[in-house]
C-alpha positions in Angstrom: 89.1 4.8 93.2 89.1 8.6 93.3 91.5 10.5 91.5 91.8 13.2 94.4 91.2 12.2 97.5 90.5 14.3 100.9 91.0 14.2 104.6 89.8 16.3 107.2 92.2 16.4 110.2 90.4 19.1 112.5 91.0 22.7 110.8 93.2 21.2 108.4 92.1 19.6 104.9 94.6 17.6 102.9 93.8 17.3 99.3 95.6 14.9 97.8 95.9 14.3 93.8 95.5 10.4 93.1 96.0 9.0 89.7 99.6 7.7 89.9 99.6 5.8 87.1 99.5 8.7 85.2 101.3 10.9 87.6 98.7 12.9 88.1 98.3 14.4 85.2 95.8 16.9 84.9 93.1 15.3 82.6 89.7 16.9 82.9 88.4 14.7 85.6 91.5 15.2 88.0 91.0 19.1 87.1 87.3 18.8 88.3 87.6 16.9 91.1 90.5 19.3 92.4 88.2 22.3 92.3 85.4 20.8 94.1 87.8 19.8 96.8 89.2 23.3 96.7 85.6 24.6 96.5 84.8 22.7 99.9 87.9 24.1 101.6 86.7 27.2 100.6 83.1 27.3 101.7 83.7 25.3 105.0 83.4 27.3 108.3 85.8 24.8 110.2 88.5 24.5 107.7 91.5 26.7 107.6 94.7 25.5 106.3 94.7 23.1 103.1 97.6 20.7 102.6 98.2 20.2 98.8 100.0 16.7 97.9 99.9 13.9 95.8 100.1 10.0 95.6 102.9 7.9 94.3 105.9 9.0 92.5 104.6 12.4 91.3 103.3 15.5 93.0 101.8 16.2 89.3 103.4 15.9 86.1 101.4 18.8 84.4 99.0 18.7 80.9 97.6 15.3 80.2 99.6 14.7 76.7 97.5 11.8 75.9 94.2 14.1 76.4 95.5 16.9 74.2 96.4 14.6 71.5 93.1 12.9 71.7 91.3 16.7 71.2 93.7 17.5 69.1 94.1 20.9 70.8 97.5 21.7 73.0 96.7 22.7 77.0 94.1 21.5 79.2 90.2 21.6 78.1 87.9 23.8 79.9 85.3 22.7 81.9 82.4 24.2 84.3 83.6 24.0 87.8 85.4 27.3 89.1 88.6 26.4 91.1 89.0 29.0 93.9 92.4 27.9 94.5 93.4 28.7 90.3 91.4 31.8 89.9 93.1 33.6 92.7 89.7 33.8 95.0 90.8 31.4 97.5 91.4 33.5 101.2 92.8 30.6 102.9 96.1 29.4 103.1 97.6 26.5 101.3 100.7 24.4 102.1 102.5 22.3 99.4 103.4 18.7 100.1 105.7 17.8 97.0 106.2 14.1 97.1 107.9 13.6 93.6 108.1 15.3 90.5 106.1 18.7 90.1 106.2 19.4 86.2 104.8 21.9 83.9 101.6 22.5 85.2 102.2 20.5 88.6 104.9 23.6 89.1 102.2 26.4 88.6 100.3 24.3 91.1 103.2 24.5 93.6 103.9 28.2 93.3 100.4 29.2 93.7 100.7 27.6 97.4 101.9 30.1 100.5 104.4 27.7 102.0 106.2 24.8 100.6 107.4 21.2 101.7 109.3 18.7 99.7 110.8 15.5 99.7 114.4 15.3 99.0 115.3 14.1 95.4 111.9 15.8 93.8 112.2 17.0 90.3 110.8 20.3 89.2 110.3 21.7 85.6 108.8 24.8 83.8 107.8 23.3 80.4 106.3 26.1 78.4 109.6 26.5 76.5 109.1 23.0 75.5 105.4 22.7 74.7 104.9 26.4 73.4 106.0 29.3 71.5 107.4 31.0 74.6 109.1 29.8 77.8 107.8 30.5 81.1 109.3 33.7 81.6 107.3 34.9 84.6 108.0 32.0 87.0 111.2 32.9 88.0 110.0 36.5 88.4 107.0 35.1 91.0 109.9 33.4 93.0 112.3 36.4 93.2 115.2 34.2 91.6 118.2 36.0 90.1 118.0 36.7 86.8 120.3 33.9 85.6 118.2 31.1 87.7 115.2 32.9 86.2 116.2 32.5 82.8 117.6 28.8 83.1 114.3 28.2 84.6 112.2 29.8 81.6 114.4 27.8 79.2 113.0 24.6 80.7 115.9 23.5 82.8 115.0 20.6 85.3 115.7 21.9 88.9 116.3 19.3 92.0 114.5 20.0 95.7 117.5 20.5 96.9 118.5 23.6 94.5 115.3 25.3 94.5 115.7 24.9 98.4 118.9 26.7 98.3 117.3 29.4 96.0 114.5 29.9 98.5 111.4 28.6 96.3 110.9 25.8 99.0 110.3 26.3 102.8 111.5 22.8 103.9 113.5 19.6 102.5 112.5 16.6 103.9 112.5 12.4 104.1 109.5 11.0 102.5 108.3 9.8 105.9 108.6 13.2 107.5 106.7 14.7 104.4 103.1 15.0 105.7 104.4 15.3 109.6 106.1 18.8 108.2 103.2 20.0 106.4 100.7 19.5 109.5 103.2 21.0 111.7 103.5 24.1 109.8 99.7 24.0 109.7 99.4 23.9 113.1 101.7 26.3 113.8 99.7 28.6 111.6 96.3 27.6 113.5 98.2 28.6 116.9 98.3 32.2 115.8 95.3 34.4 116.4 92.9 34.4 113.6 92.9 37.7 112.4 96.4 37.8 112.4 96.9 34.7 110.2 94.2 35.8 107.9 95.4 39.0 107.7 99.3 38.1 107.0 98.5 35.4 104.5 96.5 38.6 102.8 99.1 41.0 103.0 101.6 38.4 102.0 100.1 37.7 98.8 99.9 41.3 97.9 103.5 41.6 97.9 103.9 38.8 95.4 105.9 40.2 92.0 103.8 40.8 89.1 104.7 41.1 85.7 104.1 44.8 84.0 101.2 45.0 81.7 103.3 46.3 78.7 105.8 42.9 79.4 102.2 41.1 79.4 101.1 42.5 76.0 104.6 41.8 74.8 104.4 38.2 76.2 100.9 37.7 74.3 102.8 38.7 70.9 105.6 36.4 71.8 102.9 33.3 72.2 102.2 33.9 68.6 105.2 34.5 67.2 106.4 31.1 65.2 104.6 28.3 63.5 102.2 26.8 66.0 102.0 23.5 64.4 105.1 23.2 66.7 102.5 23.3 69.8 101.1 19.8 68.6 104.5 18.1 66.9 106.1 18.8 70.7 103.4 16.9 72.2 103.1 13.8 69.6 107.1 13.6 70.0 106.7 13.4 73.6 103.8 10.4 73.2 105.7 8.7 70.7 109.2 9.0 72.1 111.1 10.4 69.6 113.2 13.3 68.7 110.4 16.1 67.4 110.6 17.9 64.0 110.2 21.6 64.6 109.4 24.0 61.8 110.1 27.1 63.8 108.8 30.1 61.7 105.9 30.4 59.0 108.1 32.5 57.2 112.4 32.1 57.7 112.4 36.1 57.8 110.3 36.0 61.1 113.2 34.5 63.2 114.5 38.1 62.9 111.4 40.1 63.3 110.6 39.9 66.5 107.9 41.5 68.8 108.7 44.8 70.9 107.2 46.2 73.8 106.2 49.0 71.6 104.7 47.0 68.7 102.9 45.0 71.3 101.6 48.1 72.9 100.4 49.4 69.8 98.2 45.9 68.6 96.5 46.0 71.6 95.5 49.8 71.4 
């Protein structure tokens, strides 16, 4: 059984993550096959709009914790297959059809899409605060969320599809049977536009997405190093063992009060 399934409907390509027994977690094989699907979509002369979805009760659960523990390192292992969807070289629109949980890396897949449809009751979470030394500070910015909501997101609170629809992160909220028909209807509307209008408008809208300022990106890099990095694997071990984690926090207790600043991070960069 393929871990990523594809289907072509005229100019529309449906890309479905198909590892339901692992909630479509982003293991090496799944990421490689997903990359191949988006390369095929990118290089096709006929396909113009992609619909990105999942099979089972999850859209994507994010990092494959089992593979991380087996490798002895957090995050995803590198693989040789380039993915135009992930490296921002894809010049065709992608519609997310979120069928269930979109957690961590799964949330990040959704936020890369241009339009988003979700089933009612789906759960979303930005998980960096639970797995790294810095929460996902940039996701609320990308989504144009109010600061308190962006802070809630960065700190790893879960959001329902209904809440994200209310704050404008999702375009449509539907029953499960209407998920793909609604996404296909949106794709067909886009295909009804003059081709140049569709392509140019998507390109322009992507240029208008908010971006983190360079000095704050440097501060983010410094904060990712500010703490006891053994906690990264401890968070994953505790998750796999279904127990409460035993976090250490900082290598030196005084580091708790020695926070990197925009200025200090800039000096280290220079």
